[in-house]
All heavy atoms as TSV, in Angstrom:
chain	resi	resn	atom	element	x	y	z
A	1	MET	N	N	0.851	-1.169	0.000
A	1	MET	CA	C	0.000	0.000	0.000
A	1	MET	C	C	0.899	1.234	0.000
A	1	MET	O	O	1.847	1.322	0.755
A	1	MET	CB	C	-0.896	-0.033	1.236
A	1	MET	CG	C	-1.773	1.178	1.372
A	1	MET	SD	S	-2.776	1.208	2.866
A	1	MET	CE	C	-3.715	-0.267	2.700
A	2	ALA	N	N	0.584	2.136	-0.850
A	2	ALA	CA	C	1.355	3.375	-0.915
A	2	ALA	C	C	1.143	4.177	0.362
A	2	ALA	O	O	0.065	4.179	0.949
A	2	ALA	CB	C	0.926	4.184	-2.126
A	3	THR	N	N	2.183	4.843	0.773
A	3	THR	CA	C	2.139	5.604	2.016
A	3	THR	C	C	1.069	6.688	1.972
A	3	THR	O	O	0.342	6.881	2.949
A	3	THR	CB	C	3.507	6.235	2.307
A	3	THR	OG1	O	4.486	5.198	2.328
A	3	THR	CG2	C	3.510	6.941	3.635
A	4	ASP	N	N	0.946	7.376	0.830
A	4	ASP	CA	C	-0.053	8.443	0.759
A	4	ASP	C	C	-1.475	7.889	0.832
A	4	ASP	O	O	-2.347	8.493	1.450
A	4	ASP	CB	C	0.137	9.294	-0.495
A	4	ASP	CG	C	0.048	8.486	-1.779
A	4	ASP	OD1	O	0.381	7.292	-1.757
A	4	ASP	OD2	O	-0.339	9.075	-2.805
A	5	ASP	N	N	-1.716	6.716	0.249
A	5	ASP	CA	C	-3.035	6.085	0.358
A	5	ASP	C	C	-3.324	5.692	1.797
A	5	ASP	O	O	-4.435	5.868	2.294
A	5	ASP	CB	C	-3.124	4.843	-0.532
A	5	ASP	CG	C	-3.169	5.174	-2.008
A	5	ASP	OD1	O	-3.585	6.302	-2.349
A	5	ASP	OD2	O	-2.783	4.309	-2.808
A	6	LYS	N	N	-2.312	5.155	2.459
A	6	LYS	CA	C	-2.479	4.741	3.853
A	6	LYS	C	C	-2.800	5.941	4.743
A	6	LYS	O	O	-3.703	5.880	5.576
A	6	LYS	CB	C	-1.212	4.043	4.344
A	6	LYS	CG	C	-1.341	3.433	5.706
A	6	LYS	CD	C	-0.106	2.634	6.070
A	6	LYS	CE	C	-0.265	1.978	7.406
A	6	LYS	NZ	N	0.899	1.169	7.770
A	7	MET	N	N	-2.095	7.038	4.523
A	7	MET	CA	C	-2.326	8.242	5.320
A	7	MET	C	C	-3.719	8.815	5.035
A	7	MET	O	O	-4.404	9.270	5.946
A	7	MET	CB	C	-1.248	9.295	5.032
A	7	MET	CG	C	0.141	8.881	5.475
A	7	MET	SD	S	0.241	8.535	7.241
A	7	MET	CE	C	0.099	10.169	7.869
A	8	ARG	N	N	-4.128	8.797	3.772
A	8	ARG	CA	C	-5.450	9.295	3.401
A	8	ARG	C	C	-6.542	8.458	4.078
A	8	ARG	O	O	-7.518	9.003	4.594
A	8	ARG	CB	C	-5.611	9.244	1.880
A	8	ARG	CG	C	-6.165	10.508	1.325
A	8	ARG	CD	C	-6.298	10.501	-0.182
A	8	ARG	NE	N	-5.000	10.725	-0.807
A	8	ARG	CZ	C	-4.471	9.948	-1.764
A	8	ARG	NH1	N	-5.122	8.949	-2.248
A	8	ARG	NH2	N	-3.289	10.214	-2.262
A	9	ASN	N	N	-6.367	7.139	4.071
A	9	ASN	CA	C	-7.349	6.267	4.708
A	9	ASN	C	C	-7.390	6.475	6.217
A	9	ASN	O	O	-8.470	6.462	6.823
A	9	ASN	CB	C	-7.059	4.799	4.390
A	9	ASN	CG	C	-7.376	4.443	2.959
A	9	ASN	OD1	O	-8.189	5.084	2.312
A	9	ASN	ND2	N	-6.726	3.421	2.449
A	10	MET	N	N	-6.227	6.684	6.824
A	10	MET	CA	C	-6.193	6.926	8.268
A	10	MET	C	C	-6.878	8.245	8.607
A	10	MET	O	O	-7.610	8.339	9.595
A	10	MET	CB	C	-4.746	6.924	8.774
A	10	MET	CG	C	-4.131	5.539	8.799
A	10	MET	SD	S	-2.353	5.495	9.185
A	10	MET	CE	C	-2.249	6.451	10.653
A	11	ALA	N	N	-6.663	9.262	7.786
A	11	ALA	CA	C	-7.299	10.561	8.013
A	11	ALA	C	C	-8.813	10.450	7.846
A	11	ALA	O	O	-9.580	11.023	8.625
A	11	ALA	CB	C	-6.737	11.600	7.057
A	12	GLU	N	N	-9.243	9.687	6.837
A	12	GLU	CA	C	-10.677	9.508	6.617
A	12	GLU	C	C	-11.316	8.767	7.794
A	12	GLU	O	O	-12.401	9.126	8.247
A	12	GLU	CB	C	-10.915	8.736	5.319
A	12	GLU	CG	C	-12.377	8.610	4.949
A	12	GLU	CD	C	-12.571	7.968	3.594
A	12	GLU	OE1	O	-11.675	7.266	3.103
A	12	GLU	OE2	O	-13.649	8.183	3.024
A	13	LYS	N	N	-10.604	7.772	8.317
A	13	LYS	CA	C	-11.124	7.033	9.459
A	13	LYS	C	C	-11.217	7.941	10.691
A	13	LYS	O	O	-12.195	7.903	11.434
A	13	LYS	CB	C	-10.255	5.821	9.765
A	13	LYS	CG	C	-10.838	4.948	10.844
A	13	LYS	CD	C	-10.261	3.583	10.836
A	13	LYS	CE	C	-11.009	2.748	11.847
A	13	LYS	NZ	N	-10.999	1.359	11.513
A	14	ALA	N	N	-10.222	8.801	10.886
A	14	ALA	CA	C	-10.236	9.734	12.015
A	14	ALA	C	C	-11.401	10.717	11.890
A	14	ALA	O	O	-12.066	11.029	12.886
A	14	ALA	CB	C	-8.917	10.486	12.096
A	15	ARG	N	N	-11.667	11.199	10.665
A	15	ARG	CA	C	-12.809	12.088	10.455
A	15	ARG	C	C	-14.108	11.368	10.795
A	15	ARG	O	O	-15.016	11.951	11.389
A	15	ARG	CB	C	-12.852	12.585	9.007
A	15	ARG	CG	C	-11.885	13.685	8.705
A	15	ARG	CD	C	-12.153	14.336	7.358
A	15	ARG	NE	N	-12.154	13.402	6.242
A	15	ARG	CZ	C	-11.085	13.061	5.534
A	15	ARG	NH1	N	-9.920	13.581	5.831
A	15	ARG	NH2	N	-11.185	12.213	4.527
A	16	GLY	N	N	-14.194	10.099	10.418
A	16	GLY	CA	C	-15.389	9.319	10.726
A	16	GLY	C	C	-15.585	9.148	12.219
A	16	GLY	O	O	-16.696	9.263	12.733
A	17	LYS	N	N	-14.501	8.885	12.930
A	17	LYS	CA	C	-14.594	8.733	14.384
A	17	LYS	C	C	-15.027	10.037	15.036
A	17	LYS	O	O	-15.836	10.034	15.967
A	17	LYS	CB	C	-13.252	8.276	14.964
A	17	LYS	CG	C	-12.970	6.820	14.716
A	17	LYS	CD	C	-11.696	6.388	15.399
A	17	LYS	CE	C	-11.459	4.919	15.111
A	17	LYS	NZ	N	-10.559	4.322	16.068
A	18	ALA	N	N	-14.481	11.153	14.550
A	18	ALA	CA	C	-14.848	12.455	15.104
A	18	ALA	C	C	-16.322	12.756	14.835
A	18	ALA	O	O	-17.042	13.238	15.714
A	18	ALA	CB	C	-13.972	13.546	14.509
A	19	LYS	N	N	-16.769	12.449	13.625
A	19	LYS	CA	C	-18.165	12.700	13.265
A	19	LYS	C	C	-19.094	11.819	14.105
A	19	LYS	O	O	-20.126	12.283	14.588
A	19	LYS	CB	C	-18.383	12.403	11.778
A	19	LYS	CG	C	-19.726	12.870	11.258
A	19	LYS	CD	C	-19.904	12.525	9.786
A	19	LYS	CE	C	-19.124	13.455	8.908
A	19	LYS	NZ	N	-19.419	13.252	7.467
A	20	GLU	N	N	-18.700	10.562	14.311
A	20	GLU	CA	C	-19.508	9.663	15.138
A	20	GLU	C	C	-19.581	10.175	16.574
A	20	GLU	O	O	-20.656	10.205	17.181
A	20	GLU	CB	C	-18.911	8.253	15.119
A	20	GLU	CG	C	-19.699	7.250	15.926
A	20	GLU	CD	C	-19.082	5.871	15.944
A	20	GLU	OE1	O	-17.958	5.687	15.430
A	20	GLU	OE2	O	-19.716	4.956	16.486
A	21	ALA	N	N	-18.449	10.611	17.121
A	21	ALA	CA	C	-18.420	11.119	18.493
A	21	ALA	C	C	-19.252	12.389	18.631
A	21	ALA	O	O	-19.981	12.561	19.622
A	21	ALA	CB	C	-16.979	11.384	18.921
A	22	ALA	N	N	-19.163	13.264	17.639
A	22	ALA	CA	C	-19.952	14.498	17.679
A	22	ALA	C	C	-21.439	14.174	17.621
A	22	ALA	O	O	-22.243	14.776	18.335
A	22	ALA	CB	C	-19.566	15.409	16.521
A	23	GLY	N	N	-21.802	13.224	16.793
A	23	GLY	CA	C	-23.197	12.813	16.701
A	23	GLY	C	C	-23.696	12.217	18.002
A	23	GLY	O	O	-24.814	12.479	18.441
A	24	ARG	N	N	-22.846	11.430	18.631
A	24	ARG	CA	C	-23.224	10.815	19.905
A	24	ARG	C	C	-23.381	11.888	20.982
A	24	ARG	O	O	-24.312	11.840	21.790
A	24	ARG	CB	C	-22.168	9.804	20.320
A	24	ARG	CG	C	-22.620	8.893	21.434
A	24	ARG	CD	C	-21.631	7.789	21.784
A	24	ARG	NE	N	-21.239	7.019	20.610
A	24	ARG	CZ	C	-19.976	6.833	20.233
A	24	ARG	NH1	N	-18.987	7.357	20.928
A	24	ARG	NH2	N	-19.689	6.130	19.162
A	25	ALA	N	N	-22.461	12.855	20.980
A	25	ALA	CA	C	-22.491	13.907	21.992
A	25	ALA	C	C	-23.717	14.809	21.847
A	25	ALA	O	O	-24.269	15.280	22.842
A	25	ALA	CB	C	-21.220	14.750	21.910
A	26	THR	N	N	-24.138	15.048	20.622
A	26	THR	CA	C	-25.279	15.939	20.392
A	26	THR	C	C	-26.607	15.194	20.277
A	26	THR	O	O	-27.655	15.828	20.176
A	26	THR	CB	C	-25.072	16.764	19.107
A	26	THR	OG1	O	-24.959	15.871	17.994
A	26	THR	CG2	C	-23.836	17.634	19.207
A	27	GLY	N	N	-26.533	13.869	20.258
A	27	GLY	CA	C	-27.755	13.087	20.119
A	27	GLY	C	C	-28.246	13.007	18.679
A	27	GLY	O	O	-29.382	12.612	18.428
A	28	ASP	N	N	-27.400	13.358	17.736
A	28	ASP	CA	C	-27.746	13.333	16.313
A	28	ASP	C	C	-27.402	11.951	15.750
A	28	ASP	O	O	-26.269	11.670	15.398
A	28	ASP	CB	C	-26.979	14.430	15.574
A	28	ASP	CG	C	-27.393	14.572	14.124
A	28	ASP	OD1	O	-28.104	13.683	13.604
A	28	ASP	OD2	O	-26.993	15.568	13.509
A	29	ARG	N	N	-28.404	11.095	15.686
A	29	ARG	CA	C	-28.190	9.720	15.235
A	29	ARG	C	C	-27.752	9.652	13.769
A	29	ARG	O	O	-27.001	8.767	13.386
A	29	ARG	CB	C	-29.457	8.898	15.430
A	29	ARG	CG	C	-29.862	8.769	16.869
A	29	ARG	CD	C	-29.847	7.314	17.259
A	29	ARG	NE	N	-30.386	7.130	18.593
A	29	ARG	CZ	C	-29.626	6.746	19.600
A	29	ARG	NH1	N	-28.360	6.527	19.420
A	29	ARG	NH2	N	-30.155	6.585	20.794
A	30	THR	N	N	-28.208	10.588	12.968
A	30	THR	CA	C	-27.827	10.607	11.552
A	30	THR	C	C	-26.337	10.875	11.402
A	30	THR	O	O	-25.650	10.186	10.649
A	30	THR	CB	C	-28.635	11.669	10.780
A	30	THR	OG1	O	-30.025	11.402	10.948
A	30	THR	CG2	C	-28.283	11.664	9.310
A	31	MET	N	N	-25.836	11.861	12.135
A	31	MET	CA	C	-24.417	12.176	12.073
A	31	MET	C	C	-23.583	11.009	12.601
A	31	MET	O	O	-22.535	10.682	12.046
A	31	MET	CB	C	-24.096	13.440	12.874
A	31	MET	CG	C	-22.632	13.860	12.757
A	31	MET	SD	S	-22.181	15.253	13.782
A	31	MET	CE	C	-23.072	16.565	12.992
A	32	GLU	N	N	-24.064	10.388	13.651
A	32	GLU	CA	C	-23.370	9.245	14.225
A	32	GLU	C	C	-23.271	8.116	13.195
A	32	GLU	O	O	-22.211	7.508	13.015
A	32	GLU	CB	C	-24.136	8.771	15.467
A	32	GLU	CG	C	-23.426	7.751	16.300
A	32	GLU	CD	C	-24.204	7.398	17.559
A	32	GLU	OE1	O	-25.135	8.125	17.948
A	32	GLU	OE2	O	-23.862	6.360	18.152
A	33	ALA	N	N	-24.357	7.847	12.496
A	33	ALA	CA	C	-24.372	6.793	11.483
A	33	ALA	C	C	-23.464	7.155	10.301
A	33	ALA	O	O	-22.770	6.291	9.756
A	33	ALA	CB	C	-25.795	6.560	10.991
A	34	LYS	N	N	-23.460	8.416	9.910
A	34	LYS	CA	C	-22.581	8.841	8.824
A	34	LYS	C	C	-21.113	8.661	9.214
A	34	LYS	O	O	-20.286	8.293	8.386
A	34	LYS	CB	C	-22.850	10.290	8.449
A	34	LYS	CG	C	-24.119	10.474	7.647
A	34	LYS	CD	C	-24.319	11.924	7.265
A	34	LYS	CE	C	-25.604	12.105	6.484
A	34	LYS	NZ	N	-25.815	13.512	6.108
A	35	GLY	N	N	-20.808	8.913	10.468
A	35	GLY	CA	C	-19.440	8.717	10.955
A	35	GLY	C	C	-19.031	7.259	10.886
A	35	GLY	O	O	-17.920	6.932	10.455
A	36	ARG	N	N	-19.934	6.378	11.282
A	36	ARG	CA	C	-19.644	4.945	11.184
A	36	ARG	C	C	-19.486	4.531	9.722
A	36	ARG	O	O	-18.633	3.707	9.387
A	36	ARG	CB	C	-20.736	4.124	11.859
A	36	ARG	CG	C	-20.635	4.123	13.377
A	36	ARG	CD	C	-21.520	3.074	14.013
A	36	ARG	NE	N	-22.924	3.210	13.662
A	36	ARG	CZ	C	-23.822	3.923	14.325
A	36	ARG	NH1	N	-23.450	4.560	15.410
A	36	ARG	NH2	N	-25.076	3.978	13.933
A	37	GLY	N	N	-20.303	5.111	8.861
A	37	GLY	CA	C	-20.202	4.819	7.430
A	37	GLY	C	C	-18.873	5.258	6.846
A	37	GLY	O	O	-18.273	4.549	6.036
A	38	THR	N	N	-18.406	6.414	7.261
A	38	THR	CA	C	-17.115	6.920	6.794
A	38	THR	C	C	-15.992	5.995	7.241
A	38	THR	O	O	-15.063	5.708	6.476
A	38	THR	CB	C	-16.870	8.349	7.319
A	38	THR	OG1	O	-17.931	9.189	6.856
A	38	THR	CG2	C	-15.541	8.897	6.851
A	39	GLN	N	N	-16.077	5.497	8.459
A	39	GLN	CA	C	-15.065	4.573	8.958
A	39	GLN	C	C	-15.078	3.274	8.165
A	39	GLN	O	O	-14.025	2.735	7.808
A	39	GLN	CB	C	-15.302	4.280	10.433
A	39	GLN	CG	C	-15.034	5.454	11.337
A	39	GLN	CD	C	-15.369	5.142	12.768
A	39	GLN	OE1	O	-14.726	4.281	13.369
A	39	GLN	NE2	N	-16.363	5.813	13.311
A	40	LEU	N	N	-16.264	2.772	7.874
A	40	LEU	CA	C	-16.394	1.535	7.107
A	40	LEU	C	C	-15.819	1.725	5.702
A	40	LEU	O	O	-15.102	0.865	5.197
A	40	LEU	CB	C	-17.862	1.112	7.027
A	40	LEU	CG	C	-18.150	-0.149	6.230
A	40	LEU	CD1	C	-17.430	-1.349	6.830
A	40	LEU	CD2	C	-19.637	-0.393	6.170
A	41	LYS	N	N	-16.121	2.858	5.094
A	41	LYS	CA	C	-15.609	3.166	3.755
A	41	LYS	C	C	-14.080	3.170	3.773
A	41	LYS	O	O	-13.439	2.611	2.883
A	41	LYS	CB	C	-16.150	4.528	3.330
A	41	LYS	CG	C	-15.753	4.975	1.961
A	41	LYS	CD	C	-16.452	6.305	1.676
A	41	LYS	CE	C	-15.777	7.088	0.601
A	41	LYS	NZ	N	-16.365	8.405	0.412
A	42	SER	N	N	-13.499	3.753	4.804
A	42	SER	CA	C	-12.048	3.792	4.938
A	42	SER	C	C	-11.480	2.386	5.095
A	42	SER	O	O	-10.468	2.039	4.476
A	42	SER	CB	C	-11.663	4.651	6.141
A	42	SER	OG	O	-10.286	4.548	6.398
A	43	ASP	N	N	-12.128	1.565	5.901
A	43	ASP	CA	C	-11.673	0.188	6.100
A	43	ASP	C	C	-11.731	-0.609	4.794
A	43	ASP	O	O	-10.828	-1.396	4.498
A	43	ASP	CB	C	-12.520	-0.512	7.164
A	43	ASP	CG	C	-12.264	0.022	8.563
A	43	ASP	OD1	O	-11.212	0.655	8.796
A	43	ASP	OD2	O	-13.133	-0.191	9.440
A	44	LEU	N	N	-12.784	-0.403	4.018
A	44	LEU	CA	C	-12.911	-1.109	2.743
A	44	LEU	C	C	-11.831	-0.673	1.755
A	44	LEU	O	O	-11.270	-1.504	1.040
A	44	LEU	CB	C	-14.294	-0.889	2.146
A	44	LEU	CG	C	-15.450	-1.580	2.875
A	44	LEU	CD1	C	-16.779	-1.131	2.297
A	44	LEU	CD2	C	-15.309	-3.084	2.795
A	45	LYS	N	N	-11.539	0.603	1.721
A	45	LYS	CA	C	-10.482	1.094	0.841
A	45	LYS	C	C	-9.134	0.499	1.229
A	45	LYS	O	O	-8.341	0.108	0.383
A	45	LYS	CB	C	-10.393	2.620	0.902
A	45	LYS	CG	C	-11.472	3.334	0.151
A	45	LYS	CD	C	-11.257	4.838	0.259
A	45	LYS	CE	C	-12.324	5.627	-0.425
A	45	LYS	NZ	N	-12.087	7.078	-0.273
A	46	GLN	N	N	-8.898	0.430	2.530
A	46	GLN	CA	C	-7.636	-0.117	3.015
A	46	GLN	C	C	-7.528	-1.597	2.656
A	46	GLN	O	O	-6.470	-2.060	2.230
A	46	GLN	CB	C	-7.533	0.079	4.527
A	46	GLN	CG	C	-6.163	-0.246	5.082
A	46	GLN	CD	C	-6.022	0.185	6.532
A	46	GLN	OE1	O	-6.918	0.797	7.095
A	46	GLN	NE2	N	-4.901	-0.125	7.124
A	47	ALA	N	N	-8.613	-2.348	2.790
A	47	ALA	CA	C	-8.609	-3.761	2.430
A	47	ALA	C	C	-8.367	-3.943	0.931
A	47	ALA	O	O	-7.616	-4.840	0.526
A	47	ALA	CB	C	-9.928	-4.406	2.833
A	48	ALA	N	N	-8.962	-3.087	0.112
A	48	ALA	CA	C	-8.764	-3.170	-1.333
A	48	ALA	C	C	-7.303	-2.896	-1.686
A	48	ALA	O	O	-6.736	-3.567	-2.556
A	48	ALA	CB	C	-9.684	-2.191	-2.040
A	49	GLU	N	N	-6.712	-1.927	-1.031
A	49	GLU	CA	C	-5.292	-1.631	-1.275
A	49	GLU	C	C	-4.410	-2.810	-0.898
A	49	GLU	O	O	-3.456	-3.130	-1.602
A	49	GLU	CB	C	-4.873	-0.382	-0.499
A	49	GLU	CG	C	-5.397	0.912	-1.061
A	49	GLU	CD	C	-4.814	1.246	-2.416
A	49	GLU	OE1	O	-3.636	0.910	-2.683
A	49	GLU	OE2	O	-5.550	1.816	-3.239
A	50	LYS	N	N	-4.730	-3.467	0.206
A	50	LYS	CA	C	-3.950	-4.629	0.622
A	50	LYS	C	C	-4.072	-5.752	-0.388
A	50	LYS	O	O	-3.102	-6.451	-0.684
A	50	LYS	CB	C	-4.388	-5.095	2.012
A	50	LYS	CG	C	-3.905	-4.210	3.124
A	50	LYS	CD	C	-4.302	-4.732	4.479
A	50	LYS	CE	C	-3.822	-3.817	5.582
A	50	LYS	NZ	N	-4.165	-4.326	6.908
A	51	LEU	N	N	-5.270	-5.948	-0.939
A	51	LEU	CA	C	-5.461	-6.975	-1.960
A	51	LEU	C	C	-4.660	-6.650	-3.215
A	51	LEU	O	O	-4.066	-7.544	-3.824
A	51	LEU	CB	C	-6.944	-7.115	-2.311
A	51	LEU	CG	C	-7.792	-7.886	-1.319
A	51	LEU	CD1	C	-9.250	-7.810	-1.711
A	51	LEU	CD2	C	-7.352	-9.326	-1.231
A	52	LYS	N	N	-4.670	-5.384	-3.608
A	52	LYS	CA	C	-3.891	-4.984	-4.787
A	52	LYS	C	C	-2.399	-5.231	-4.547
A	52	LYS	O	O	-1.700	-5.727	-5.425
A	52	LYS	CB	C	-4.103	-3.507	-5.114
A	52	LYS	CG	C	-5.422	-3.241	-5.800
A	52	LYS	CD	C	-5.504	-1.894	-6.473
A	52	LYS	CE	C	-5.152	-0.720	-5.634
A	52	LYS	NZ	N	-5.460	0.579	-6.230
A	53	ASP	N	N	-1.922	-4.920	-3.340
A	53	ASP	CA	C	-0.521	-5.132	-3.011
A	53	ASP	C	C	-0.180	-6.622	-3.004
A	53	ASP	O	O	0.881	-7.024	-3.453
A	53	ASP	CB	C	-0.177	-4.513	-1.663
A	53	ASP	CG	C	-0.115	-2.994	-1.701
A	53	ASP	OD1	O	-0.066	-2.432	-2.822
A	53	ASP	OD2	O	-0.121	-2.369	-0.624
A	54	ALA	N	N	-1.083	-7.450	-2.504
A	54	ALA	CA	C	-0.854	-8.887	-2.465
A	54	ALA	C	C	-0.816	-9.461	-3.889
A	54	ALA	O	O	-0.066	-10.399	-4.160
A	54	ALA	CB	C	-1.940	-9.579	-1.655
A	55	GLY	N	N	-1.582	-8.899	-4.782
A	55	GLY	CA	C	-1.595	-9.359	-6.163
A	55	GLY	C	C	-0.330	-9.031	-6.913
A	55	GLY	O	O	0.007	-9.673	-7.898
A	56	LYS	N	N	0.405	-8.024	-6.452
A	56	LYS	CA	C	1.639	-7.630	-7.119
A	56	LYS	C	C	2.781	-8.577	-6.803
A	56	LYS	O	O	3.746	-8.636	-7.537
A	56	LYS	CB	C	2.031	-6.206	-6.690
A	56	LYS	CG	C	1.089	-5.151	-7.230
A	56	LYS	CD	C	1.526	-3.776	-6.744
A	56	LYS	CE	C	0.542	-2.718	-7.211
A	56	LYS	NZ	N	0.900	-1.395	-6.682
A	57	ASP	N	N	2.674	-9.310	-5.706
A	57	ASP	CA	C	3.765	-10.220	-5.294
A	57	ASP	C	C	3.814	-11.470	-6.113
A	57	ASP	O	O	3.076	-12.018	-6.718
A	57	ASP	CB	C	3.628	-10.582	-3.822
A	57	ASP	CG	C	3.867	-9.380	-2.916
A	57	ASP	OD1	O	4.488	-8.413	-3.387
A	57	ASP	OD2	O	3.436	-9.415	-1.754
């Protein structure tokens, strides 16, 4: 996995965690769910990158 992709995915996951926490703190279930969705999206991207890297070997 390229370093810049890894950093981008980590930043996206951090944004998702922050959004989820903000939603939880304010009682906004929609924001909380969007935060979890952002984290899931980041995890899927990271898994896809790992698969691409494994295919190169």
